[in-house]
PLY file of the C-alpha trace (Angstrom):
ply
format ascii 1.0
element vertex 360
property float x
property float y
property float z
element edge 358
property int vertex1
property int vertex2
end_header
0.00 0.00 0.00
1.27 3.39 -0.93
0.29 6.99 -0.98
1.65 9.68 -2.03
15.50 10.35 -4.82
16.36 12.47 -2.12
17.33 15.06 -4.75
17.67 18.37 -2.98
16.43 20.64 -0.27
14.74 23.81 -1.39
13.23 26.90 0.17
14.20 29.41 2.79
16.34 28.00 5.55
17.05 24.76 3.66
20.35 23.98 5.35
20.65 20.64 7.11
23.32 21.76 9.54
22.00 22.91 12.91
23.93 25.68 14.64
25.81 24.13 17.58
24.84 25.34 21.02
21.78 27.23 19.83
18.14 26.29 20.18
14.70 27.79 19.67
14.51 28.33 23.40
17.85 30.14 23.42
16.95 32.30 20.45
13.31 33.17 20.97
13.36 35.28 17.83
14.33 32.33 15.66
11.62 31.39 13.16
9.84 28.07 13.44
11.37 25.69 10.90
8.73 23.68 9.04
9.61 20.84 6.67
7.61 19.23 3.86
8.41 16.04 1.97
6.77 15.45 -1.40
6.35 12.29 -3.44
6.51 14.05 -6.80
7.88 17.27 -8.25
6.28 20.57 -7.34
5.62 21.00 -11.05
3.36 17.94 -11.37
0.36 20.34 -11.59
-1.58 17.97 -9.38
-1.09 16.42 -5.92
2.34 17.81 -5.02
1.68 21.13 -6.75
-1.35 21.65 -4.50
0.55 20.77 -1.32
3.25 23.24 -2.25
0.64 25.91 -2.93
-0.51 25.35 0.66
3.07 25.69 1.92
3.32 29.04 0.12
0.03 30.14 1.67
1.48 29.40 5.11
4.60 31.44 4.31
2.41 34.34 3.22
0.37 34.05 6.41
3.20 33.82 8.94
5.98 35.72 7.18
9.27 35.80 9.09
7.81 33.77 11.95
8.52 30.59 9.98
11.06 29.18 7.55
10.01 26.34 5.31
11.98 23.62 3.59
10.63 21.18 1.04
12.15 18.06 -0.46
10.56 16.82 -3.66
10.69 13.43 -5.42
11.04 11.47 -2.18
10.19 7.79 -2.85
7.93 5.83 -0.51
10.68 3.72 1.02
13.68 3.86 3.38
14.93 7.07 1.74
11.93 8.88 3.16
13.01 8.04 6.72
16.43 9.53 6.00
14.84 12.72 4.71
12.58 12.93 7.77
15.53 12.38 10.09
17.64 14.97 8.28
14.89 17.54 8.63
14.29 16.71 12.29
17.97 16.77 13.22
18.44 20.14 11.53
15.96 21.93 13.75
12.66 21.45 11.94
10.05 21.38 14.70
7.10 20.49 12.46
7.25 18.15 9.45
4.50 17.39 6.93
4.83 14.03 5.12
2.46 14.18 2.18
2.08 10.63 0.88
0.48 7.46 2.27
3.55 5.27 1.76
5.61 7.35 4.19
3.49 6.08 7.08
5.77 3.49 8.69
8.82 5.71 8.19
7.04 8.60 9.89
6.41 6.28 12.85
10.09 5.38 13.04
11.26 8.98 12.74
8.73 10.14 15.35
10.11 7.69 17.88
13.66 8.89 17.21
12.64 12.55 17.54
9.93 12.76 20.24
10.21 16.56 20.45
9.37 17.03 16.76
5.77 17.16 15.54
4.90 15.08 12.48
1.83 15.43 10.26
1.07 12.57 7.87
-1.29 13.04 4.93
-3.75 10.20 4.15
-2.31 7.88 6.81
-4.04 6.31 9.80
-1.28 5.53 12.32
-0.84 8.13 15.04
1.32 8.67 18.12
1.79 11.39 20.71
3.78 13.45 18.19
2.05 12.25 14.98
-1.18 13.63 13.54
-2.98 12.39 10.44
-5.03 14.38 7.96
-6.97 13.54 4.83
-9.64 14.76 2.43
-12.87 12.97 1.50
-11.93 12.84 -2.17
-14.77 10.41 -2.86
-17.32 13.20 -2.44
-16.07 14.97 -5.56
-15.92 11.63 -7.43
-19.64 11.15 -6.81
-20.41 14.55 -8.34
-18.15 13.73 -11.29
-20.09 10.51 -11.74
-23.38 12.40 -11.99
-21.90 14.54 -14.77
-20.44 11.53 -16.55
-23.71 9.62 -16.32
-25.56 12.49 -17.95
-23.03 13.14 -20.73
-21.75 9.70 -21.71
-23.22 8.48 -25.00
-21.81 4.97 -24.59
-22.81 4.74 -20.94
-19.23 3.74 -20.14
-16.63 5.91 -18.43
-12.93 5.23 -17.85
-11.03 5.64 -14.57
-7.24 5.94 -14.51
-6.34 4.63 -11.06
-3.00 4.72 -9.30
-2.73 1.96 -6.68
-5.70 -0.05 -5.31
-5.68 1.34 -1.78
-8.99 2.23 -0.06
-8.73 5.90 -1.05
-8.69 4.99 -4.74
-11.37 2.31 -4.36
-13.62 4.78 -2.57
-13.21 7.12 -5.52
-14.04 4.50 -8.13
-17.09 3.31 -6.21
-18.36 6.83 -5.56
-17.94 7.72 -9.24
-19.92 4.62 -10.20
-22.70 5.42 -7.73
-22.91 8.94 -9.12
-23.19 7.62 -12.68
-25.84 5.08 -11.68
-27.92 7.77 -9.97
-28.41 9.23 -13.47
-28.07 6.09 -15.62
-28.70 2.81 -13.76
-27.13 0.85 -16.62
-23.86 2.83 -16.58
-20.52 1.01 -16.57
-17.06 1.98 -15.38
-13.80 0.53 -16.66
-10.49 1.14 -14.93
-6.75 0.69 -15.37
-4.28 0.98 -12.52
-1.07 2.80 -13.44
0.62 1.29 -10.35
2.08 4.71 -9.65
0.83 8.01 -8.32
2.90 10.02 -10.76
4.05 8.60 -14.10
2.78 10.78 -16.96
3.54 8.31 -19.79
1.76 5.45 -17.98
-1.13 7.71 -17.04
-1.58 8.90 -20.60
-1.33 5.38 -22.02
-3.95 4.16 -19.55
-6.36 6.88 -20.66
-5.79 6.00 -24.32
-6.40 2.31 -23.63
-9.66 3.10 -21.86
-10.83 5.26 -24.75
-9.93 2.43 -27.15
-12.29 0.26 -25.07
-15.21 2.60 -25.69
-15.00 4.93 -22.71
-16.17 8.38 -23.74
-15.61 10.14 -20.39
-12.28 9.92 -18.54
-11.45 10.62 -14.92
-8.29 9.97 -12.93
-6.81 9.32 -9.52
-3.23 10.05 -10.55
-1.19 13.20 -10.20
-0.31 14.56 -13.64
-2.54 16.13 -16.31
-1.54 13.40 -18.79
-4.92 11.55 -18.78
-6.77 14.84 -19.26
-4.45 15.76 -22.12
-4.80 12.34 -23.76
-8.57 12.70 -23.64
-8.41 16.23 -25.04
-6.31 15.00 -27.97
-9.30 12.88 -29.02
-11.97 15.43 -28.16
-13.08 13.37 -25.16
-14.32 15.16 -22.06
-12.57 14.45 -18.77
-11.97 15.54 -15.19
-8.83 17.00 -13.64
-7.26 15.89 -10.37
-6.21 17.70 -7.16
-6.10 21.13 -8.78
-7.86 22.94 -11.61
-6.20 21.58 -14.76
-8.39 23.48 -17.25
-5.39 25.13 -18.90
-4.36 21.71 -20.20
-7.77 20.99 -21.75
-9.71 24.23 -22.06
-12.42 22.82 -24.29
-12.82 19.42 -22.65
-12.26 19.59 -18.87
-15.64 19.25 -17.18
-14.39 20.07 -13.68
-11.67 18.94 -11.27
-11.58 17.94 -7.65
-9.52 20.53 -5.81
-7.54 19.69 -2.67
-7.50 22.64 -0.26
-4.65 22.02 2.20
-3.77 25.63 3.00
-6.14 26.31 5.93
-5.12 23.04 7.61
-1.40 23.82 7.26
-1.92 27.32 8.58
-3.88 26.04 11.58
-1.34 23.38 12.50
1.62 25.72 12.15
-0.28 28.24 14.25
-0.86 25.57 16.89
2.88 24.94 17.17
3.65 28.65 17.37
1.04 28.98 20.12
2.36 25.95 22.01
-0.92 24.04 21.72
-0.23 21.36 19.08
-1.84 18.00 19.92
-2.13 14.73 18.01
-5.34 14.73 15.98
-7.01 12.91 13.10
-8.71 15.07 10.46
-10.79 13.86 7.50
-12.50 16.82 5.87
-14.66 17.19 2.80
-16.92 19.76 1.16
-18.35 20.84 4.52
-14.95 21.70 6.03
-13.65 23.48 2.93
-10.81 20.97 2.48
-12.40 19.78 -0.77
-13.64 21.87 -3.65
-14.43 21.57 -7.32
-13.27 23.80 -10.13
-15.94 25.52 -12.25
-18.33 23.21 -14.10
-17.60 23.74 -17.79
-18.23 22.25 -21.22
-21.68 21.00 -20.20
-25.26 22.26 -20.42
-26.18 24.85 -17.76
-28.88 22.56 -16.36
-26.30 19.84 -15.70
-23.94 22.33 -14.07
-26.81 23.33 -11.79
-27.48 19.67 -11.01
-23.81 19.16 -10.11
-23.84 22.25 -7.90
-26.92 20.94 -6.11
-25.18 17.59 -5.56
-22.22 19.35 -3.94
-24.59 21.20 -1.62
-26.45 18.00 -0.70
-23.18 16.32 0.27
-21.97 19.41 2.11
-25.14 19.56 4.19
-25.02 15.85 5.02
-28.24 15.10 3.16
-26.29 12.85 0.78
-23.65 10.72 2.49
-22.68 9.08 -0.85
-22.30 5.54 0.50
-25.88 4.90 1.62
-27.50 1.57 0.77
-28.67 -0.41 -0.90
-25.24 -0.94 -2.49
-24.17 -4.25 -4.02
-20.70 -5.40 -5.04
-19.67 -6.87 -8.39
-21.06 -10.27 -7.48
-24.46 -8.83 -6.61
-23.98 -9.34 -2.87
-25.45 -6.53 -0.77
-22.59 -4.71 0.96
-24.63 -1.85 2.40
-28.23 -2.40 3.41
-31.00 -0.04 2.34
-31.03 3.14 4.39
-27.68 2.42 6.05
-24.67 4.71 5.55
-21.15 3.36 5.77
-19.15 4.65 8.73
-15.61 5.97 8.46
-14.09 2.70 9.65
-15.76 0.74 6.85
-14.82 3.38 4.29
-11.20 3.37 5.41
-10.93 -0.38 4.84
-12.85 -0.56 1.56
-11.54 -3.34 -0.69
-14.51 -4.20 -2.90
-16.02 -2.74 -6.06
-19.58 -1.60 -6.71
-21.71 -3.55 -9.15
-21.29 -2.03 -12.61
-17.51 -1.61 -12.39
-15.69 -3.90 -14.82
-12.33 -5.45 -13.90
-10.71 -6.88 -10.81
-8.53 -5.28 -8.19
-5.95 -8.06 -8.56
0 1
1 2
2 3
4 5
5 6
6 7
7 8
8 9
9 10
10 11
11 12
12 13
13 14
14 15
15 16
16 17
17 18
18 19
19 20
20 21
21 22
22 23
23 24
24 25
25 26
26 27
27 28
28 29
29 30
30 31
31 32
32 33
33 34
34 35
35 36
36 37
37 38
38 39
39 40
40 41
41 42
42 43
43 44
44 45
45 46
46 47
47 48
48 49
49 50
50 51
51 52
52 53
53 54
54 55
55 56
56 57
57 58
58 59
59 60
60 61
61 62
62 63
63 64
64 65
65 66
66 67
67 68
68 69
69 70
70 71
71 72
72 73
73 74
74 75
75 76
76 77
77 78
78 79
79 80
80 81
81 82
82 83
83 84
84 85
85 86
86 87
87 88
88 89
89 90
90 91
91 92
92 93
93 94
94 95
95 96
96 97
97 98
98 99
99 100
100 101
101 102
102 103
103 104
104 105
105 106
106 107
107 108
108 109
109 110
110 111
111 112
112 113
113 114
114 115
115 116
116 117
117 118
118 119
119 120
120 121
121 122
122 123
123 124
124 125
125 126
126 127
127 128
128 129
129 130
130 131
131 132
132 133
133 134
134 135
135 136
136 137
137 138
138 139
139 140
140 141
141 142
142 143
143 144
144 145
145 146
146 147
147 148
148 149
149 150
150 151
151 152
152 153
153 154
154 155
155 156
156 157
157 158
158 159
159 160
160 161
161 162
162 163
163 164
164 165
165 166
166 167
167 168
168 169
169 170
170 171
171 172
172 173
173 174
174 175
175 176
176 177
177 178
178 179
179 180
180 181
181 182
182 183
183 184
184 185
185 186
186 187
187 188
188 189
189 190
190 191
191 192
192 193
193 194
194 195
195 196
196 197
197 198
198 199
199 200
200 201
201 202
202 203
203 204
204 205
205 206
206 207
207 208
208 209
209 210
210 211
211 212
212 213
213 214
214 215
215 216
216 217
217 218
218 219
219 220
220 221
221 222
222 223
223 224
224 225
225 226
226 227
227 228
228 229
229 230
230 231
231 232
232 233
233 234
234 235
235 236
236 237
237 238
238 239
239 240
240 241
241 242
242 243
243 244
244 245
245 246
246 247
247 248
248 249
249 250
250 251
251 252
252 253
253 254
254 255
255 256
256 257
257 258
258 259
259 260
260 261
261 262
262 263
263 264
264 265
265 266
266 267
267 268
268 269
269 270
270 271
271 272
272 273
273 274
274 275
275 276
276 277
277 278
278 279
279 280
280 281
281 282
282 283
283 284
284 285
285 286
286 287
287 288
288 289
289 290
290 291
291 292
292 293
293 294
294 295
295 296
296 297
297 298
298 299
299 300
300 301
301 302
302 303
303 304
304 305
305 306
306 307
307 308
308 309
309 310
310 311
311 312
312 313
313 314
314 315
315 316
316 317
317 318
318 319
319 320
320 321
321 322
322 323
323 324
324 325
325 326
326 327
327 328
328 329
329 330
330 331
331 332
332 333
333 334
334 335
335 336
336 337
337 338
338 339
339 340
340 341
341 342
342 343
343 344
344 345
345 346
346 347
347 348
348 349
349 350
350 351
351 352
352 353
353 354
354 355
355 356
356 357
357 358
358 359
């Protein structure tokens, strides 16, 4: 399971050599050093790009009170523990690890550096100095599914997945449920790229899905390659993590938008105020952590329908995963009138009826 080469350290205060004999307590005027480790490059125009936009928002908010360092292209393996340790040993008091696969390495680093605060995106393992935070991405997938169900002429959409972890499975299932709410006979095909960020693989997956008759494309990968591949054939598609409309002006329908900035600002503020505690956050439309870019390239009535769907989810009227829901075999997984709780969602490893293909 993974989620989002120790190349270089960037940003203000990026040195990894702590000044001997000096500490934050000794130099009260010293800025708080905050570190970020990224799975991909800041120029991926998706997942990492959006995290770095949030880092910049924090810099703008706190000014000289903080110094930030980011390390990009950190693989989800032992190298990530080295990066975490380097940041911690060089005086970084707060470190954001922004990919699921860093989880066990965050745990190890947190035990080595008990006086450093760690924040892990999309993970679920916490400790006294580890918090976790996530976004309910599936909510936007459901809205995308409504749009796809209304626009698809073949009744079949394509989903470029990354790795079959619960987050991605939630997204596929929510998209399918959204499609079926408009077209009960809708189908969804998927291909896993087995990577979060690999533009050639992502683009090839989108092309393969279109070759199989999919006339709407969505993605759970980090580059705009699937959107661009769809645009090259005049196929409408959805962006990922950030508004990617500039890559497909005439064909992007919308994009899920990850809004990390307010969370980063709050957590940095908590450290500055001396009130940081270990927490678990999973926010969606209602918290402002999830948004959608403007609805475009669709009839106004459908855009209004999509807007209404967002509002229904935001208010709690639509919880997305409310039964009856059956899996691919026809077995009822969620009884009529029952909504899945967060524990069940977090362990999701089955596909909704109507999705073609196996998880492996």
